[in-house]
Structures are given as structure tokens and as C-alpha cells.
VEXKE-944334 format. One line per 5 residues: number of its first residue (from 1); their letters; for each residue y, z, x of C-alpha. Coordinates in Angstrom, 2 decimals. Layout:
<nodes>
NUM> a> Y Z X; ...
</nodes>
This chain:
<nodes>
1> mtfrc> 17.87 -43.29 15.07; 14.96 -44.34 17.22; 14.00 -47.91 17.87; 10.39 -48.09 18.88; 10.33 -50.68 21.60
6> pvsqr> 7.03 -52.56 22.00; 7.11 -52.40 25.79; 7.31 -49.56 28.27; 10.76 -50.60 29.48; 13.20 -48.91 27.11
11> iiflt> 16.52 -50.31 26.07; 18.78 -49.78 29.05; 22.21 -50.39 27.63; 21.18 -48.78 24.36; 21.05 -45.32 25.92
16> vcgwl> 24.83 -45.18 25.97; 26.02 -47.50 23.22; 22.98 -48.61 21.28; 24.68 -47.77 18.02; 26.97 -50.75 18.70
21> cfwtf> 24.27 -52.90 17.22; 21.44 -50.76 16.10; 22.58 -48.04 13.80; 20.60 -49.72 11.02; 17.08 -51.06 11.52
26> apvle> 14.71 -53.16 9.51; 11.51 -51.16 8.94; 9.44 -54.20 9.78; 10.34 -53.68 13.45; 8.55 -50.33 13.65
31> asetg> 5.85 -51.91 15.79; 3.12 -50.51 17.95; 4.16 -49.65 21.48; 0.97 -51.10 22.85; 2.18 -54.67 23.07
36> vsaaa> 4.58 -57.38 21.97; 2.26 -59.24 19.63; 2.67 -56.81 16.71; 6.45 -57.14 16.69; 6.94 -60.79 17.60
41> psvea> 5.85 -62.33 14.25; 8.16 -59.91 12.42; 11.09 -61.06 14.56; 10.34 -64.68 13.77; 10.17 -63.80 10.09
46> lktav> 13.50 -62.03 10.29; 15.13 -65.06 11.85; 14.52 -66.98 8.66; 16.32 -64.25 6.70; 19.56 -64.21 8.71
51> tpddp> 22.47 -65.54 6.71; 26.18 -65.24 7.55; 27.36 -63.97 4.14; 24.59 -61.53 3.27; 24.77 -57.85 4.36
56> qglvn> 20.99 -57.68 4.65; 21.12 -60.77 6.82; 23.41 -58.91 9.23; 20.98 -55.99 9.26; 18.22 -58.44 10.16
61> lrsiv> 20.39 -59.86 12.95; 20.93 -56.40 14.39; 17.19 -55.80 14.38; 16.54 -59.09 16.14; 19.09 -58.23 18.82
66> awyvg> 17.45 -54.82 19.21; 14.06 -56.38 19.82; 15.31 -58.88 22.39; 17.31 -56.28 24.32; 14.50 -53.76 24.12
71> dgkfd> 12.17 -56.34 25.64; 14.67 -57.25 28.35; 14.90 -60.85 27.11; 18.62 -61.30 27.57; 18.63 -65.05 28.25
76> eliay> 16.40 -65.68 25.23; 18.74 -63.61 23.07; 21.77 -65.56 24.22; 19.94 -68.84 23.54; 19.09 -67.64 20.04
81> ldsll> 22.68 -66.62 19.36; 23.87 -70.01 20.68; 21.56 -71.67 18.18; 23.18 -69.73 15.32; 26.58 -71.18 16.22
86> kkgfe> 25.14 -74.63 15.45; 23.90 -73.49 12.03; 27.10 -72.45 10.28; 27.63 -69.08 11.99; 30.60 -70.14 14.09
91> rlpdv> 33.03 -67.92 12.13; 30.77 -64.83 12.13; 32.14 -62.26 14.62; 28.72 -60.63 14.99; 27.31 -63.60 16.89
96> yfyra> 30.06 -63.52 19.53; 29.95 -59.74 19.77; 26.18 -59.64 20.28; 26.42 -62.35 22.89; 28.92 -60.20 24.82
101> yarqa> 26.71 -57.20 24.26; 23.66 -59.02 25.63; 25.54 -59.99 28.79; 26.73 -56.42 29.34; 23.18 -55.18 28.74
106> qldsw> 21.92 -57.64 31.34; 24.50 -56.42 33.86; 23.52 -52.85 33.15; 19.87 -53.75 33.64; 20.59 -55.30 37.01
111> kktkn> 22.50 -52.22 38.13; 19.68 -49.94 37.07; 17.06 -52.01 38.92; 19.44 -52.46 41.89; 19.48 -56.22 41.55
116> wegvy> 22.72 -56.43 43.49; 22.38 -60.16 44.00; 22.57 -60.64 40.25; 25.41 -58.13 39.89; 27.63 -59.67 42.57
121> dqgpq> 26.68 -63.34 42.27; 26.60 -63.66 38.48; 28.52 -60.57 37.39; 32.00 -62.12 37.46; 30.87 -65.08 35.36
126> leaam> 29.17 -62.77 32.85; 32.29 -60.61 32.59; 34.47 -63.66 31.98; 32.06 -64.87 29.29; 32.06 -61.41 27.71
131> ekdla> 35.83 -61.37 27.47; 35.83 -64.83 25.92; 33.22 -63.80 23.35; 35.04 -60.58 22.45; 38.27 -62.53 21.94
136> kaekf> 36.45 -64.89 19.57; 34.85 -61.99 17.74; 38.28 -60.42 17.25; 39.62 -63.71 15.93; 37.09 -63.76 13.09
141> vsnrq> 36.76 -60.02 12.45; 38.95 -60.16 9.30; 38.41 -56.95 7.28; 35.19 -56.03 9.08; 36.46 -52.70 10.40
146> dmalr> 33.02 -51.67 11.56; 32.87 -54.74 13.80; 36.42 -54.13 15.05; 35.26 -50.65 16.08; 32.22 -51.99 17.91
151> iaylr> 34.37 -54.51 19.76; 36.87 -51.82 20.76; 34.10 -49.59 22.05; 32.48 -52.35 24.09; 35.86 -53.20 25.64
156> wlias> 36.31 -49.53 26.55; 32.82 -49.25 27.98; 33.32 -52.25 30.24; 36.68 -50.91 31.44; 35.30 -47.40 31.97
161> qddpe> 33.01 -48.83 34.65; 35.50 -51.15 36.34; 39.05 -50.09 35.44; 39.38 -46.38 34.58; 43.14 -46.57 34.16
166> aavgl> 42.86 -49.28 31.51; 40.00 -47.36 29.90; 42.36 -44.58 28.80; 44.36 -46.88 26.56; 41.27 -48.70 25.36
171> fndvv> 39.69 -45.45 24.21; 42.83 -44.68 22.23; 42.18 -47.99 20.53; 38.60 -46.89 19.81; 39.93 -43.76 18.10
176> nkaqg> 42.43 -45.78 16.07; 39.73 -48.25 15.04; 37.46 -45.34 14.09; 40.15 -43.95 11.80; 40.55 -47.36 10.21
181> alaqp> 36.81 -47.90 9.88; 36.46 -44.75 7.81; 38.16 -46.61 4.97; 34.69 -48.13 4.61; 32.57 -45.06 3.76
186> etmtl> 29.37 -46.59 5.09; 30.85 -46.60 8.59; 31.13 -42.80 8.78; 27.60 -42.70 10.17; 28.60 -45.21 12.82
191> vkema> 31.54 -43.07 13.98; 29.34 -39.99 14.21; 26.67 -41.86 16.18; 29.34 -43.07 18.57; 30.44 -39.47 19.12
196> dslas> 26.82 -38.31 19.53; 26.25 -40.99 22.16; 29.35 -39.99 24.10; 28.42 -36.30 23.90; 25.02 -37.04 25.44
201> yedkn> 25.95 -39.52 28.14; 29.67 -39.61 28.70; 32.66 -37.32 28.42; 32.49 -34.50 25.86; 36.28 -34.57 25.50
206> lsrrl> 36.03 -38.18 24.36; 33.23 -37.37 21.95; 35.28 -34.54 20.51; 38.08 -36.92 19.61; 35.65 -39.00 17.58
211> yevya> 34.07 -35.93 16.03; 37.56 -34.91 14.92; 37.95 -38.26 13.17; 34.55 -37.93 11.51; 35.07 -34.31 10.44
216> aalka> 38.54 -35.01 9.04; 37.15 -37.91 7.00; 34.25 -35.83 5.74; 36.55 -33.03 4.62; 39.00 -35.54 3.11
221> shpep> 36.22 -36.84 0.89; 36.50 -33.47 -0.94; 32.84 -32.50 -0.95; 31.67 -29.41 -2.81; 31.88 -26.27 -0.62
226> eelrk> 28.11 -25.92 -0.68; 27.81 -29.47 0.67; 30.09 -28.50 3.54; 27.95 -25.45 4.24; 24.72 -27.46 4.24
231> aglaf> 26.24 -30.16 6.43; 27.60 -27.54 8.83; 24.23 -25.79 9.08; 22.55 -29.13 9.70; 24.86 -29.63 12.68
236> veqkn> 24.01 -26.10 13.84; 20.36 -27.17 13.96; 21.38 -30.27 15.93; 23.45 -28.04 18.27; 26.51 -30.13 17.49
241> iylak> 28.86 -27.20 17.92; 32.19 -28.86 17.23; 31.15 -30.44 13.93; 29.32 -27.30 12.85; 32.42 -25.17 13.43
246> tlleg> 34.74 -27.61 11.69; 32.65 -27.96 8.55; 31.69 -24.31 8.25; 35.30 -23.25 8.66; 36.10 -25.71 5.88
251> yleqf> 33.42 -24.02 3.77; 35.02 -20.60 4.36; 38.40 -21.77 3.09; 37.20 -21.45 -0.51; 36.97 -17.66 -0.14
256> agnpe> 40.54 -17.16 1.09; 41.48 -15.21 -2.07; 38.59 -12.75 -1.80; 38.70 -10.92 1.56; 35.42 -9.02 1.14
261> vlake> 33.41 -12.11 0.23; 35.15 -14.09 2.97; 34.24 -11.39 5.48; 30.57 -11.37 4.51; 30.31 -15.17 4.62
266> tvlia> 32.11 -15.19 7.97; 29.53 -12.78 9.38; 26.67 -14.98 8.19; 28.22 -17.96 9.95; 28.90 -15.91 13.09
271> dkfaa> 25.18 -15.07 13.18; 24.43 -18.79 13.56; 26.42 -19.01 16.80; 25.47 -15.62 18.25; 22.75 -14.71 20.73
276> hgyee> 19.41 -13.73 19.22; 17.34 -13.76 22.38; 14.60 -16.36 22.14; 16.97 -19.24 22.87; 20.50 -19.60 24.16
281> aldpv> 23.33 -18.88 21.75; 25.36 -21.84 20.52; 28.70 -20.16 21.22; 28.51 -16.36 21.62; 32.23 -15.94 22.30
286> yaedl> 33.12 -17.83 19.12; 30.61 -15.67 17.25; 32.34 -12.50 18.40; 35.70 -13.93 17.35; 34.28 -14.44 13.84
291> ykkaf> 32.82 -10.92 13.79; 36.24 -9.52 14.69; 37.87 -11.51 11.88; 35.28 -10.28 9.41; 35.73 -6.67 10.44
296> glagq> 39.49 -7.06 10.13; 39.05 -8.32 6.57; 36.57 -5.80 5.20; 35.60 -3.31 7.88; 31.97 -2.27 8.15
301> kafaa> 31.28 -3.46 4.59; 31.18 -7.00 5.98; 28.00 -6.27 7.95; 24.43 -5.86 6.85; 22.19 -4.12 9.38
306> psqyt> 20.69 -7.29 10.95; 24.14 -8.77 11.52; 25.42 -5.52 13.00; 22.54 -5.54 15.48; 23.14 -9.22 16.25
311> rafnl> 26.78 -8.50 16.99; 25.85 -5.72 19.41; 23.17 -7.80 21.12; 25.54 -10.77 21.36; 28.12 -8.58 23.12
316> erikd> 25.46 -7.35 25.53; 24.53 -10.96 26.34; 28.12 -11.91 27.14; 28.36 -8.82 29.34; 30.86 -7.00 27.17
321> fegal> 29.00 -3.75 27.72; 31.73 -1.53 26.32; 31.74 -3.49 23.09; 27.93 -3.55 22.99; 27.80 0.25 23.30
326> reygk> 30.27 0.61 20.46; 28.41 -1.77 18.14; 24.93 -0.44 18.97; 26.29 2.98 18.11; 27.21 1.68 14.66
331> vlsey> 23.67 0.44 14.13; 22.45 4.01 14.54; 25.25 5.69 12.61; 25.64 3.25 9.71; 22.10 2.00 9.10
336> pdfpd> 19.60 4.88 9.14; 16.78 2.59 7.99; 17.20 0.01 10.75; 13.64 -0.71 11.91; 14.11 -0.81 15.69
341> ragve> 16.13 2.33 16.24; 14.13 3.17 19.36; 15.08 -0.17 20.93; 18.74 0.30 20.04; 18.78 3.81 21.46
346> frigv> 17.10 2.64 24.67; 19.71 -0.08 25.12; 22.43 2.51 24.56; 20.84 4.69 27.23; 20.67 1.89 29.81
351> lsaya> 24.22 0.72 29.10; 25.49 4.28 29.21; 23.92 4.79 32.63; 24.61 1.54 34.44; 27.69 0.16 32.66
356> akdik> 29.58 3.27 31.51; 28.19 5.45 34.36; 27.65 8.20 31.81; 24.50 9.83 33.14; 24.68 12.74 30.69
361> gamas> 24.95 10.42 27.71; 22.15 8.22 29.02; 19.83 11.18 29.54; 20.55 12.36 25.98; 19.49 8.98 24.61
366> fehik> 16.32 8.90 26.69; 15.41 12.45 25.69; 15.86 11.61 22.01; 13.57 8.59 22.31; 10.87 10.83 23.77
371> taypg> 11.04 13.30 20.87; 11.81 10.93 17.98; 9.36 8.10 18.78; 6.47 9.77 20.61; 3.98 6.91 20.28
376> drlvl> 6.40 4.10 21.17; 6.04 2.14 24.41; 9.75 2.74 24.96; 8.95 6.43 25.58; 7.49 5.29 28.92
381> salyq> 10.60 3.26 29.70; 12.87 6.18 28.77; 10.88 8.57 30.97; 11.08 6.19 33.91; 14.84 5.80 33.56
386> sglls> 15.20 9.58 33.27; 13.15 9.97 36.43; 15.30 7.45 38.30; 18.54 9.12 37.31; 17.16 12.53 38.25
391> qwgdq> 15.82 11.31 41.59; 19.13 9.71 42.41; 20.92 12.92 41.54; 18.62 14.78 43.93; 16.98 16.68 41.05
396> ldaak> 13.58 16.02 42.52; 11.57 18.56 40.51; 12.93 17.06 37.27; 12.19 13.55 38.55; 8.60 14.51 39.39
401> ayyge> 8.20 15.97 35.93; 9.46 12.80 34.22; 7.24 10.56 36.34; 4.21 12.76 35.73; 4.92 12.88 32.00
406> litaa> 5.13 9.06 31.98; 1.69 8.72 33.55; 0.23 11.18 31.03; 1.88 9.40 28.11; 0.72 5.99 29.36
411> tsqga> -2.84 7.30 29.54; -2.64 8.67 25.99; -1.28 5.33 24.75; -4.27 3.53 26.22; -2.42 1.72 29.02
416> diekd> -4.34 0.46 32.03; -2.88 2.92 34.53; -4.16 0.87 37.46; -2.12 -2.16 36.38; 0.71 -0.89 34.18
421> elvll> 3.97 -1.67 35.99; 5.78 1.50 34.94; 2.88 3.64 36.10; 2.79 1.84 39.44; 6.55 2.28 39.86
426> crerl> 6.22 5.98 39.08; 3.60 6.34 41.78; 5.96 4.71 44.26; 8.72 7.13 43.31; 6.42 10.14 43.47
431> qeiee> 5.27 9.10 46.93; 8.92 8.86 48.04; 9.52 12.39 46.78; 6.36 13.82 48.30; 7.11 12.21 51.66
436> kkpmk> 10.80 13.17 51.42; 11.84 9.56 51.75; 14.80 7.86 50.06; 14.28 5.39 47.25; 13.12 2.00 48.43
441> yalrl> 15.92 -0.07 49.92; 16.64 -2.48 47.04; 16.60 0.29 44.42; 18.79 2.55 46.55; 21.33 -0.26 47.03
446> ffegi> 21.55 -0.76 43.27; 22.19 2.93 42.60; 24.74 3.07 45.40; 26.54 0.12 43.84; 26.61 1.83 40.43
451> fgrsa> 27.22 5.49 41.30; 28.27 5.53 44.96; 26.38 7.06 47.83; 24.62 10.21 46.71; 26.11 12.16 49.63
456> dgktq> 29.74 11.74 48.61; 29.56 10.37 45.05; 32.18 7.74 45.85; 31.61 4.27 44.52; 31.66 1.68 47.27
461> dmsln> 34.37 -0.94 47.04; 32.56 -4.21 46.32; 34.06 -7.67 46.55; 31.82 -9.42 44.00; 31.49 -9.31 40.27
466> vdltg> 27.78 -9.84 39.76; 26.22 -11.00 36.49; 22.45 -10.91 36.18; 21.12 -12.90 33.23; 17.52 -13.25 32.07
471> rpaka> 16.52 -16.30 30.04; 15.13 -16.04 27.50; 16.34 -12.56 26.71; 13.37 -12.10 24.37; 9.99 -13.57 25.13
476> sandd> 6.30 -13.22 24.38; 4.01 -11.44 26.80; 3.09 -13.54 29.85; 5.78 -16.15 29.15; 8.10 -17.00 32.04
481> ivftv> 11.51 -15.35 32.19; 14.07 -16.59 34.70; 16.64 -14.17 36.07; 19.75 -15.76 37.55; 22.51 -14.13 39.58
486> ttsnp> 26.04 -15.48 39.26; 28.90 -14.12 41.32; 32.66 -14.42 41.53; 32.86 -15.50 45.16; 35.81 -14.23 47.18
491> vtgcm> 37.99 -16.61 49.14; 36.31 -17.14 52.50; 38.24 -20.06 53.96; 36.04 -22.97 54.91; 32.91 -20.84 55.36
496> mpvya> 30.44 -20.58 52.52; 29.31 -16.96 52.07; 25.66 -16.19 52.72; 24.06 -13.46 50.64; 20.80 -11.60 50.52
501> yewsg> 19.44 -10.70 47.09; 17.61 -7.39 46.80; 15.65 -7.17 43.54; 14.40 -3.92 42.02; 13.45 -2.35 38.70
506> etgav> 10.81 -4.01 36.54; 10.26 -7.31 38.29; 7.05 -8.16 36.46; 4.08 -10.18 37.66; 5.78 -12.13 40.46
511> anipn> 3.77 -11.52 43.62; 6.45 -12.14 46.23; 10.04 -11.21 45.44; 12.25 -14.00 46.79; 15.48 -13.53 48.71
516> satlt> 17.12 -15.80 46.19; 19.66 -15.79 43.38; 16.85 -16.74 41.00; 13.73 -14.78 40.12; 11.03 -16.22 37.84
521> tsygm> 8.52 -13.76 36.50; 6.56 -12.67 33.43; 5.41 -9.43 31.85; 2.01 -8.57 30.42; 3.14 -5.55 28.41
526> qgikv> 5.63 -5.37 25.58; 8.84 -3.40 25.84; 12.43 -3.66 27.06; 12.38 -4.36 30.80; 15.24 -3.27 33.05
531> thvav> 15.74 -5.36 36.18; 18.35 -4.86 38.92; 19.77 -6.88 41.79; 21.95 -5.91 44.73; 23.86 -8.65 46.54
536> vgnng> 24.35 -8.05 50.27; 26.75 -10.03 52.44; 28.17 -9.85 55.94; 30.13 -6.74 54.99; 27.17 -4.93 53.48
541> legvg> 26.67 -4.29 49.78; 29.02 -6.57 47.87; 27.90 -6.30 44.25; 25.16 -5.19 41.84; 23.96 -6.25 38.41
546> femvq> 21.35 -5.28 35.84; 19.72 -6.94 32.86; 17.48 -6.02 29.93; 14.92 -8.46 28.56; 12.59 -7.74 25.68
551> vqne> 8.90 -8.68 25.74; 6.80 -8.72 22.60; 3.10 -9.23 22.09; 2.22 -12.60 20.60
</nodes>
């Protein structure tokens, strides 16, 4: 939930544990952010509606606390809470808790603004007062399990800053209180918001423990399977991976007696976690695990064509190129009506060449694209890859023919041959052949890393595993794509290795190629772009990588 603070200074302490007080708000506090005056009368009105034995009165109190803390008026809040203790609220744990909360918020504010005089001069007194207030709150908490949970969390938060060893046990108490609080169904939201807050600002392992409590309680409430599915998909949208997995796996349990239906539903859920290209996958490895389970249950019958393609693309994204080749092959063999067969076949060709080192198989794929999809932009890409492989294999006449055919095809497709990147690359390669020069340095290094030096055909021993990843993997024309190199660095003692990064292939619109592990570029023409990198260290070529990204017209 969002509390719209009427001043530019946002709630400081709220960013980590705002749900302690503010998981329910009075609508009257949705004030303009332009000033205090719009909200202040509403706060005064709420004060008259705060009663110790009325649930709505406690909601009003939370909203009042939210306003004071959001405005940085900690002393005024404490004075207001003190006044409540003189009006019959002395046995209400909320008043003591919020007073401790206000003091912790004030300390947090001082730390953020680097008011070290306040922290060191007044901090000890504030901490002592907090402990006294929390003890009083616990004394009067009675059956208010939601308040017991808030108290436990605030104790943990204080200890996590000052006494990490004590914090371990205190967080165990938070988990225990959370389990107890779920006996009051309305507090389930509170437990989830606690976990969300920890996931965003603290330790994801801690948040997972609370998510486990929440998920177990949700499943124990015996919702209808469809409710579990909808709740799980909602958490997918929120990118709350743990809860999404837990609830969707609970949804699948209903199909345990029907393997084929279970397999198909498992595939649909796997699709939610897999890579699709325009944004990062939620959990691509988990997705592949689900695809494997589905295939084990029902074989290929578990997969419709879009899911089969998604599985193959997901494997490509996690750099399981052998698996990607296998699954892309199934797209072609099992789904003759799949709409983007040219794209699948091109990916098979690139993976065959640079992952499987199967030049013959790659050339067969590229040749088939040329004959089967004559008007497709990918014909140009296939011709360029065929030219590269031929040039590297010293079949220069064949390479010249492929490059020339590309330029002719680009002209017939209406490409701007003075700007089209593939045409310009072909001209570079043709010039190399005409002048009897080797491929340009970066491109030659990549091919040496894949196939070995052309003179002896032996692959060079390389010390690095290099992954090249483009994000997003699918983008609109002229949108930025960022290529990033990651390596498995060898042990080098105390010296950090220094590498040079030699980029080649389709590098797009970037004017100056950096000697960097990151390349940001864009592409003006649609198609599947193939980009390479060679990583050079003190011992020469140490690793190579390649990546395909897909660009589509808006």
C-alpha cells in the first residue's frame, strides 16, 4: 500500500517496516502532496474518532501515526501518544508500541541525515525508552496476535542494527509470532507485507521464511484450485517467485491422477517462468525443470507449438545450446504450421555452427532458409553466415558468391545498401578477399576460438568460459540492447586479470566499439542479429562467446 505523504520528505523508517503500523489506511488521509494544509484538518478529525475498544478507532490511530511520521514530526507524535495515556488508553498496547516506533523512526531519520550528534547524544536514551515501551506493550497485548507480531518485528529490527547475534533468535520469534498471528485471518495480509518488505530491503532468506508461513496458511485454508491458480499468477505478475511457485504447485496437485492433463498444465505454468525475450525470465532453470517433468509425464503431447518454442528459446537463453538445438528441432519436426519457421531454422544454423561446431549442418540450415523463405530478411542473415563459414574455411570463391548474393537480395528487398549493416559487413569481407587479407582481427579471433586456427584446425586451449548475453533478447528497432560478457575467471593469485574485449559480428549502430565487457547498441533493421566477442588476456586468446538477439519493427 502507498501512503501519500503531504511533504516531499518521505517516510524514512517506513521504507523497511512501514507495515508495522500502516498496513491499513483511512481514505481521508489521501491528501494532496502539495502541502500540509489539506491533510492536517483530516488528522484532527481522526483524533476525535480514536477509541481504545473500537477496531476502526485503531485504524484511525494508525493513520494518525502515519501522518506524523511521514511529516517527520516525531516529538509531536510522542506528545500526542502521551496525551492518550491520560485519556483511558493506558492499557492499549498500540499506544506504547507506536511510541517505541516513533523513537526508532526518529533515530533512523537522524542516521539518514547524518545527525550524529542526535544519534550519539540522545540515541541511548531513546533506545532505553523504546525497550520500556515495548515491554509495556507486551504486558497488555493479550490476544492481539497482530500486535505481538509487530512488537517482535520491531525488536528484531532494532537488534539487527546493533546486535546481529541476538537478532537471529529474535527473528525466530518473529516467525513464531507470524504463525500464531495467522489464527486471525485478517493478519495474513500483514505477514505477507512483512515478507515483501524484507524481500525488498533486507535479507531474502528471511523473507522466504515468512513467505513459507504465509503460503502454508493460504493452502491450509483449502481454497478452490482455481483460486490457487489465480493467486499464483498474481504473484507471477508481482515477480514474487517463491509464493508464485508454492501456490501454482499447490494448484497442480489436483491433477495428480491424470498425467496428461497434469503435464499440459505444468507446461503452461513453466511458460510463466521461462524466457520470452522482451524481459528477463522469472526463473528459467525452474521452467526447464517443469518442462522436463511434463515431458516425462506425457511426452510431446504435453506441448503446444508456442510452448515448445518457448522451451527451446529458454534453453538458448540459459546457454544450454545442446538442449536448445534438440528442442528447436522438435519445433520444425512436430509443428509444420509454426509461423516463424525461418527464425527457428536460423537459430538452429547459428547454434550448429558456433555451439556444436557442425559447419555442414549449419550450412544446410542456411541453404534451406534461402530456398524456402526467399523474401524473408533472414535470407540475408543466412547468406552472411554462409559467407563467413566459407571464408573461414578458405573457400573464397564460395564466400564471394554468398556475399554478392546477399547484396543482390538486399537490393531486391528494398534495403538501403549504403546503410544496411549486413551489406556493409559483406563489403568489408569482399575487400579482405580481394586484397588477400585475413578477416579483421576481432572476427578472426572469434573463429579461431570456435574452430581453431585455420592452418591446423586445432582448437586453442582457452582458460575462460565466456557467456555473452544480450538484454533484452528481443527488442523493437532502435531500442537499446546491452550485451554483457561474464567469465569464469581462473585462479590468478592476488593479481586481478586484465582482459581486452574484441567485439565482432552485427554490433549495430554504436559508433565506437569499446574495449569493455559491456556493449550498448541498437539496430535499425529487423532480424536476428548475431554478435561475437573474443576475450584476450596476458596469454593471448582466452575465451569466446556469441549471442543472438531479435529485433522487430514497431
